[in-house]
matplotlib code that plots the C-alpha trace (Angstrom):
import matplotlib.pyplot as plt

x = [0.0, 1.2, 2.3, 0.2, -2.4, -5.3, -7.9, -5.9, -5.9, -9.6, -10.3, -8.2, -10.5, -13.8, -15.3, -14.9, -14.3, -10.5, -9.9, -11.8, -9.8, -6.5, -7.5, -8.7, -5.5, -3.5, -5.4, -4.8, -1.1, -1.1, -2.9, -0.4, 2.5, 1.2, 0.9, 4.5, 3.5, 5.8, 5.1, 1.4, 1.9, 4.2, 1.7, -1.1, 1.1, 2.3, -1.3, -2.4, 0.6, -0.2, -3.8, -2.9, -0.5, -3.1, -5.7, -3.2, -3.8, -0.5, -1.4, -1.8, 1.4, 3.3, 1.8, 2.5, 6.0, 6.7, 5.3, 7.1, 10.4, 9.9, 9.6]
y = [0.0, 3.5, 5.8, 8.7, 9.3, 6.8, 9.6, 10.8, 7.2, 7.1, 10.4, 9.1, 6.1, 8.1, 8.5, 12.0, 13.5, 13.3, 17.0, 17.9, 15.2, 16.7, 20.2, 18.9, 17.1, 20.1, 22.3, 19.6, 19.7, 23.5, 23.2, 20.6, 22.7, 25.7, 23.5, 22.3, 18.7, 18.0, 14.2, 14.7, 17.5, 15.4, 12.5, 14.8, 16.4, 13.0, 11.6, 14.7, 14.3, 10.6, 11.3, 14.3, 12.2, 9.4, 11.8, 13.9, 17.2, 19.0, 22.1, 20.2, 18.2, 21.5, 22.8, 19.6, 19.3, 22.9, 22.4, 19.1, 20.7, 23.4, 20.9]
z = [0.0, -0.7, 2.0, 3.2, 5.9, 5.8, 5.1, 2.0, 0.7, 1.4, -0.4, -3.4, -3.7, -3.7, -7.1, -8.6, -12.0, -12.8, -13.3, -10.1, -8.2, -9.5, -8.4, -5.1, -4.3, -5.5, -3.0, -0.3, -1.1, -0.7, 2.6, 4.0, 2.7, 4.7, 7.7, 7.2, 6.7, 3.7, 3.6, 3.2, 0.7, -1.4, -1.3, -2.5, -5.3, -6.5, -6.6, -8.6, -10.9, -11.5, -12.4, -14.5, -16.4, -16.9, -18.3, -20.3, -18.5, -19.4, -17.5, -14.3, -15.0, -15.2, -12.0, -10.0, -11.3, -10.3, -6.8, -6.3, -7.4, -4.7, -1.9]

ax = plt.figure().add_subplot(projection="3d")
ax.plot(x, y, z, "-o")
ax.set_aspect("equal")
plt.show()
């Protein structure tokens, strides 16, 4: 099983439109970054990046790559 808090893994499994899920996990990553929880932020950004890559959303891929490089 992947690392990350259990509730983030649960949120990941909930059905939602892919682009909305990417945006939601990006916002969660920003939230955890503000709270200085780098591990949870990295988990959220990587999940958003994985989904953006899967659906071919280049804009979100660039955003997640930028935020992951700043961690």
